[in-house]
C-alpha positions, 0 to 999 in steps of 0.5 A: 070434820072433812070438807066432803062431809059438808058436800055430802050434806049439801047434796044428799043428807041436808043436815046442818053440820055447822053447829059451833065455831069449830065446825064452822072453821072446818068448812072450806069454801074452796073445796066445796065449791070446786066439788059443786062446780063439776055439775051443770045444776050446781055450777052457777050456785058455786060461782055465786059463792065464789063471787061472795067469798067474803061471807062467813062460812056459815052463811055460804054453807046455809045458802048451799044447803038450802038451794041445791036440790037433793041428788047423788052427785059424784065426780073425781077431781080433775088432775092435770095430765102427766107432763113428763113429755113436756120437758122433752118437747121443751128441750128439743125445740126450745119452746116455752110451756104453752107452745110445748103444750100445743106441740104435744097435742099434734105430736104422735107417740112415735114422734115423742119417743124419737124426741126422748131418744134424741134428748137423752143425756147418757148415763146408765139407767 
């Protein structure tokens, strides 16, 4: 059983999917809490389950199943941006990761292309 089946049960179908030990072991609290943390009405409930991580999976699921209101919720998972330009800024300026991320916010696309040309290490493409 997929962790997203549990999320769908919590959000819309309200079916009890944990019926035995196998289904309880397939419940992944991290994935469910992360998915619920994207919405204003469920972020505090997900945080509450993060604070009480020591509870059994069945108890966590039943808490969320019975407290989250029935509503269709969908969001894409947040993924970090492509950091290919980060290495260029680090090489050119000798910055750390944090400083290079800050520099990327103020550099224009033309400036980044210039840095790429300056730090190119030869060879064939």
